[in-house]
Every structure is written in C-alpha cells, then in structure tokens.
C-alpha positions in Angstrom: 120.1 164.9 100.9 121.3 166.8 104.0 125.0 167.3 104.6 126.0 168.5 101.1 128.1 171.6 101.5 128.6 174.0 98.5 131.3 176.6 98.1 131.1 179.4 95.5 134.3 181.5 95.5 134.9 182.0 91.8 134.1 185.7 92.0 135.1 188.6 94.3 132.2 187.9 96.6 132.0 184.4 98.1 129.2 182.3 99.6 128.6 178.9 101.2 125.4 176.9 101.4 124.3 173.6 102.9 121.2 171.4 102.8 119.6 170.9 106.2 117.8 167.8 107.6 114.4 169.4 107.0 115.2 170.0 103.4 115.8 173.7 103.7 118.9 175.4 102.5 121.0 177.7 104.6 123.5 180.1 103.0 126.0 182.6 104.3 127.5 185.5 102.3 130.5 186.8 104.3 131.2 190.5 103.8 134.7 191.5 102.8 137.4 190.9 100.3 138.6 187.2 100.4 142.0 188.4 99.0 142.7 190.3 102.2 141.6 187.9 105.0 140.2 184.4 105.5 136.4 184.6 105.1 135.7 181.1 103.9 136.6 178.8 106.8 134.8 181.0 109.4 131.8 181.1 107.2 131.7 177.3 106.9 132.0 176.9 110.6 129.1 179.4 111.2 127.1 177.7 108.4 127.3 174.3 110.0 126.3 175.8 113.3 123.3 177.5 111.6 122.2 174.2 110.1 123.0 172.2 113.3 125.1 169.8 111.2 128.5 168.7 112.5 131.4 168.7 110.1 131.7 165.0 110.6 128.1 164.6 109.1 129.1 166.3 105.8 128.5 163.8 102.9 130.3 165.7 100.1 131.7 169.1 99.2 130.7 170.8 96.0 133.0 173.5 94.7 132.6 176.0 91.8 135.8 175.5 89.9 135.8 178.4 87.4 136.7 180.1 85.3 136.8 183.0 87.7 139.1 185.0 90.0 142.6 183.5 90.6 142.7 183.9 94.4 139.1 183.0 95.1 139.3 179.8 93.1 142.5 178.6 94.5 141.4 179.3 98.1 138.1 177.6 97.5 139.5 174.5 95.9 142.3 174.2 98.5 139.7 174.4 101.3 137.5 171.8 99.6 140.4 169.5 99.1 141.5 169.8 102.7 138.1 169.2 104.1 137.4 166.2 101.8 140.7 164.6 102.7 140.2 165.2 106.4 136.6 163.8 106.4 137.2 161.1 103.7 134.3 162.4 101.6 134.1 163.0 97.9 134.1 166.3 96.0 131.8 167.5 93.3 133.4 169.5 90.6 130.9 172.1 89.4 131.8 174.4 86.4 131.1 178.0 87.3 129.2 178.3 84.1 126.6 175.9 85.4 126.3 178.0 88.6 125.7 181.1 86.5 123.1 179.4 84.3 121.3 178.0 87.4 121.3 181.4 89.0 119.1 182.9 86.3 117.3 179.8 85.2 113.9 181.2 86.1 114.5 183.9 83.5 115.1 181.5 80.5 113.7 178.1 81.4 111.4 176.4 80.2 110.9 179.0 77.5 114.4 178.0 76.2 116.2 174.8 76.7 119.7 175.8 75.6 121.9 178.6 77.0 125.4 180.0 76.3 127.5 181.3 79.2 130.4 183.6 78.6 133.2 183.8 81.2 136.8 184.9 81.5 136.5 187.6 78.8 139.6 189.5 77.9 140.4 191.8 75.0 138.4 190.6 72.0 138.1 187.1 73.3 135.9 185.2 75.8 135.3 181.6 76.7 131.8 180.2 76.2 130.1 176.9 77.1 126.8 175.7 75.9 124.4 174.0 78.3 121.0 172.4 78.0 118.2 172.0 80.5 116.0 168.9 80.5 112.2 168.8 81.2 112.9 169.0 84.9 115.3 171.9 84.5 118.4 170.0 85.3 121.5 171.3 83.5 124.1 169.5 81.6 127.1 170.7 79.6 126.7 170.1 76.0 130.4 169.7 75.4 133.1 168.5 77.7 135.5 171.1 76.2 135.6 174.8 76.7 135.3 176.5 73.4 137.1 179.7 72.6 135.1 182.2 70.6 136.8 185.3 69.1 135.4 188.1 67.1 136.6 186.5 63.9 135.0 183.1 64.5 131.9 184.0 66.5 129.6 183.3 63.5 126.8 181.8 65.4 125.6 180.3 68.7 123.8 177.2 67.4 120.2 176.9 68.6 120.8 178.8 71.8 118.8 182.1 72.1 120.0 183.1 75.6 123.5 184.4 76.4 124.6 184.9 80.0 127.5 187.3 80.2 128.8 190.1 82.4 129.9 193.6 81.5 133.3 192.3 80.3 131.8 190.6 77.3 133.6 192.0 74.2 131.4 194.6 72.5 131.6 192.9 69.1 130.3 189.6 70.5 127.6 191.3 72.5 126.5 193.1 69.3 126.6 189.8 67.4 124.3 188.2 70.0 121.9 191.2 69.8 121.8 191.0 66.0 120.9 187.3 66.1 118.0 188.0 68.5 119.6 186.5 71.6 118.5 187.5 75.1 121.4 188.6 77.2 121.2 188.0 81.0 123.7 189.1 83.7 125.1 186.1 85.7 124.8 185.5 89.4 127.1 183.3 91.4 125.6 181.9 94.6 126.5 178.8 96.6 122.8 177.8 96.8 122.8 177.5 92.9 126.1 175.6 93.1 124.3 173.3 95.6 121.3 172.7 93.3 123.6 171.7 90.4 125.7 169.5 92.7 122.7 167.6 94.1 121.7 166.5 90.6 125.3 165.6 89.9 125.5 163.6 93.1 122.4 161.6 92.2 124.0 160.7 88.9 127.2 159.6 90.7 129.3 162.4 89.3 131.7 162.8 92.1 135.5 163.0 92.1 138.4 162.3 94.4 139.4 165.7 95.8 143.0 165.1 94.8 141.8 165.5 91.2 140.2 168.9 91.7 141.6 171.5 89.3 140.8 175.1 88.6 139.3 175.7 85.2 141.6 178.2 83.7 140.9 178.8 80.0 144.3 180.5 79.8 147.3 181.0 82.0 146.3 183.3 84.9 147.8 186.8 84.7 149.4 186.3 88.1 151.3 183.3 86.7 152.3 185.2 83.6 153.6 188.1 85.7 155.5 185.6 87.9 157.2 184.0 84.9 158.2 187.4 83.5 159.7 188.4 86.9 161.5 185.1 87.4 162.3 183.7 83.9 165.0 181.4 85.4 162.9 180.3 88.3 162.6 181.6 91.8 165.3 180.9 94.4 164.5 181.9 97.9 167.1 183.8 99.9 168.8 181.8 102.7 
C-alpha cells in the first residue's frame, strides 16, 4: 500500500511518514518549533525524495486531528487539505488518541484489549476516549463521542486496565487510576503510528473528503477565547 502519507502535528514536535514500494516505512522528524517556521512542507518534500515517490503518486493523506496543540493541528490539517485538493486524493481522519495508543501498543497488547487515552487535560478535567484492539491488534474507538471525565464523575474506567496519559493528567484522576489497579503509560506521537492506524482505516474504506476535515477540539481553544475577549464586538482591520 505504498503512497500513503501520514502527518502527525498534534504535539510540539511534528513528524511525517510514508509507505515505500518495498513495504518499508520512511519517517522524518524535523527539528525545531513549528510555531516559528514552516517545518512541515519541507519535511514532506524531503520525505517523498527519500522514498523515491513523486507527490503525484500519493494515494491518500492521513492526518492526526487531535486533540492537541492549536497551531500544530491547524497547520497540519490545512496542509493535508491543500495537498488532497491539489492531488484529488482522499484524506484519512485519525484521532490523535489512536496514534497515542498505537505508539505504546507493544506495552499493553495482547495482554489487554481495551485502553483509555487521556488528552487535553486542563485544571481538574481531561478528555478520555476508550479503544479496543482486536486479535490482530487493530484499534477501533469504542465510542464515536469524546467523553468528558471530571474528578466528580470519574467513578470508573469500565473494563480497561491501561491508561495512556501525559504529565498533565489531573492528580486526582491519576490517583483514581492507580487505586483501581490500572497501568499508566506515557503517550508517544509519531507519524509512523498514525500511518499504521490509517492503513487499517483505508482497508475498511474509512476515508473522507478533505473539505470535511476538522480539528478535534474538546473545548474552545485558549487562543480563540483570548481573541474573543480582546475583540468582543468582532475584529475590524484598519484601512
């Protein structure tokens, strides 16, 4: 399934990966802060050269759609949309929680089949999604809805005994997970893992028109909140 390009830009560090004709995967992890300069497009150009695949040969573009960082997600999705439109190819909408679960899959599967991923933590709240892995290790989201878990209503995690969460996980929820005997793993976000998830989705026909791509924001981004506070009556550019 060569020619599938994957973009992971939901975190501060970004990466891109592609499946080559011989079945191998090539990945690039550009160094730098994507908020300060364009790292993504040059990395994609270099990646295609590494894989000896022309951009006209790309079959689809998989994009990790969040939750995650405001700037990285918007840049990644805008890039995916532009390339899909220019090349008339479909997009694959990959929840970043699936990327995180795939990244540490070897640490919990097949010992466990269900895992909870916590992202976008803030204050005493975080957003969690529960996933399952089948006998082949392919991931699927148990629910189509993001579920909000607060300290007050985090009374259990179903049958999942693995929680994937970063250092921003609220202390109360972390302790609750420890008390229930859950294993807590730190997430990783790599384009090669996004690619692995996307390939299974592509085989199932789970593609989308790039116009429909949206960032998965569990709540209004802080940048938008600040903008609304600064311009409550709307922004009028100076002439």
